[in-house]
C-alpha positions as CSV (number, residue, x, y, z in Angstrom):
1,M,7.7,-23.8,9.7
2,D,4.2,-24.6,11.1
3,R,1.3,-24.9,8.9
4,S,-0.3,-22.4,11.2
5,T,2.7,-19.8,11.0
6,F,2.2,-16.1,10.0
7,T,3.9,-13.2,10.5
8,I,3.6,-9.7,9.3
9,T,5.4,-6.8,10.4
10,E,5.4,-3.2,9.8
11,L,8.4,-2.1,8.3
12,S,7.4,1.8,7.9
13,E,4.6,4.0,8.3
14,V,2.0,6.6,7.3
15,P,1.9,7.7,4.8
16,D,3.7,4.7,2.7
17,V,3.1,1.6,4.7
18,K,5.2,-1.2,4.1
19,L,4.4,-4.4,5.4
20,K,6.5,-7.7,5.0
21,A,4.8,-11.1,5.5
22,A,5.7,-14.8,5.7
23,G,4.8,-18.0,6.5
24,Y,1.3,-19.6,5.5
25,I,-1.9,-17.8,4.5
26,A,-4.5,-20.4,4.4
27,Y,-7.7,-20.2,6.3
28,D,-6.3,-20.3,10.0
29,T,-4.1,-17.4,9.4
30,A,-6.5,-15.1,6.8
31,G,-8.0,-13.4,9.9
32,Q,-4.7,-12.3,11.1
33,F,-3.4,-10.8,7.5
34,E,-6.9,-9.4,7.4
35,K,-6.2,-7.2,10.8
36,A,-3.1,-6.1,9.5
37,L,-4.2,-5.1,6.2
38,N,-7.0,-3.3,7.8
39,D,-4.9,-1.6,10.4
40,S,-2.8,0.1,8.0
41,F,-5.9,2.1,6.6
42,Q,-5.5,5.7,8.3
43,D,-6.8,8.6,7.3
44,D,-3.3,10.1,6.0
45,T,-2.4,6.5,4.6
46,E,-1.3,7.0,0.9
47,S,0.0,3.8,-0.2
48,I,0.5,0.1,1.6
49,T,3.0,-2.1,-0.1
50,I,3.4,-5.9,1.2
51,D,6.3,-7.4,0.7
52,M,5.4,-11.2,0.1
53,E,9.1,-12.6,-0.5
54,N,8.8,-15.0,2.7
55,I,5.1,-16.6,1.6
56,V,5.4,-20.3,1.5
57,V,1.9,-21.0,0.9
58,F,-0.8,-18.6,-0.2
59,T,-4.4,-20.0,-0.9
60,S,-7.4,-18.8,-2.3
61,I,-8.6,-17.2,1.2
62,G,-5.5,-14.9,0.8
63,I,-6.9,-13.4,-2.8
64,R,-10.1,-13.0,-0.9
65,V,-8.4,-10.8,1.6
66,I,-6.1,-8.8,-1.1
67,L,-9.3,-8.0,-3.2
68,K,-11.4,-7.1,0.0
69,A,-8.0,-4.7,0.8
70,L,-7.6,-3.4,-2.7
71,K,-11.5,-2.8,-3.0
72,A,-11.1,-0.6,0.4
73,A,-7.7,0.9,-0.5
74,T,-9.2,2.1,-4.2
75,Q,-12.7,3.8,-2.4
76,K,-10.2,5.5,0.0
77,G,-7.5,6.7,-2.9
78,I,-4.9,4.3,-1.0
79,K,-2.4,2.9,-4.0
80,L,-2.0,-1.2,-2.4
81,Q,0.4,-3.4,-4.1
82,I,2.7,-6.3,-3.6
83,E,6.3,-6.4,-4.0
84,N,9.0,-9.1,-3.9
85,P,6.5,-12.0,-4.3
86,S,7.3,-15.4,-3.7
87,A,6.9,-18.3,-6.3
88,I,3.8,-19.0,-5.2
89,V,2.4,-15.8,-4.6
90,K,3.3,-15.3,-8.2
91,N,1.4,-18.2,-9.7
92,V,-1.8,-17.6,-7.3
93,L,-2.0,-14.1,-8.6
94,K,-1.0,-15.2,-12.3
95,L,-3.6,-17.8,-12.2
96,S,-6.6,-14.9,-10.8
97,N,-5.6,-12.7,-13.3
98,L,-4.2,-10.1,-10.6
99,T,-0.3,-10.0,-11.8
100,E,-0.6,-6.3,-13.3
101,L,-3.3,-5.4,-10.7
102,L,-1.2,-5.8,-7.8
103,L,2.3,-6.2,-8.5
104,N,4.5,-3.6,-8.5
105,E,6.8,-2.6,-11.5
106,G,9.8,-3.7,-10.0
107,S,8.3,-7.1,-8.8
108,K,7.1,-8.3,-12.5
109,K,10.5,-9.6,-13.7
């Protein structure tokens, strides 16, 4: 997989949006990740779940994007969570003390 490869696919629509991300979330792909999250915020969105099972690189800029989205979601009353985190995503979330805040209950094991 090319270092700049990142895809994000919408698997379901409002009110419960589910996105599936794959590849690299780093400096060169963070804008695409941020845009996809921002596009998910609609008037009738109740929750946004990001499946991150196929993320192979997850840098601090990915955390910045998620924290920015979490702040926007909280202000709009939208639940934002991550499910099926890859090992690298789990590790970065744990190091950032965000595991309990962002992982849905089924993904913590």
